[in-house]
N, C-alpha and C positions, 0 to 999 in steps of 0.2 A: 159615255153611253153605258147604261147598266148591263151587266152580265150576271146571270144566275149560275151558281155552281153548287152542286150537292156534295156535302162533306160528311164524313162519319163523325161521330161525337168526339173521338180522340183528336182528330185533326182540328175540329172547331175549338176545343180546349187549348190546343197547342197554339193556334193562331191568336186567340184571346190573350193567353199568357205572354207570348212574345211581343204582341202589340203593346200591352201594358208596360212590360219591362223596358221597351224601347221608346215609350212615350209617343206612339203612333196610333192612328186608327187602324182597324183591321184592313181596310182598303189600302191604306198607305203601305202597310207591311207587305201585303200581297203584291202590290205594284213593285216595291223594292225587290222582293224575291224574284219576280219575273224578269226585272231588268238585270239582276245579277246572273240568272240562268242564261239570258240572251247574250250577255257579255262573255260568259264562259264558253258558250257554244260558238260565238264569233272567234274567240281565241283559238279554240280547237280547230275551227275551219281554217283560220289563218295559218296555223302550224302545218296543216295538210295541204296548204296552197289552194284550198277550195276544191280539191280533187275528191272523187268518190273513192271508196275502198278499192274497187277494181282498178281505177286509174293509178293508185299508189303501188299496186303489185303487177301491173300490166307488163312491166319489163321482164318478169320472171315466168309469166304464163307461157307454157309450151316449150320451155327450154330443156326439159328432161326427156331423155330418149328411153323408150321402153325396150330397146334392143330388138325391135322388129316384132314385138308381141301383138301389135295392133289392138291395144286395149280399148280404144274408142270405137272400134268397128263392131257392128252388129250387137250393140249393147242391149237393145230391146229383145232380141232373140235369146241372148245369154241370160237375161233376167227371167224371161219366161221359162227357159229350161231349168233354171235354178229353183224357181217357185214350184214347178211341176215335180221336180225331184224331191223337194222337201215334203210336198203333199203325199207322194208315193211312200216316202220313208215313214211318215206318220201313220199311214194306213196299214203298213206292214208290221207295225209294232204289236 
């Protein structure tokens, strides 16, 4: 099935040069490159066990204690207060 891709001139020259050097058509070269990328992505996924980034660190999420500082409480209010203070400071300069 034909697919159209827009490439800049530099990339077009690179593909043509690599295809000629390898004795492949440009289409063959692109298919080979995509297959290589897919294999690498599969290998990386296999190393991580197919887990997401969160899944890989989930065991450490929430284990730190802030010492009762309540850092995740009222964050919206704290952010608003910070922004308002910064605006007041800029106006008073």
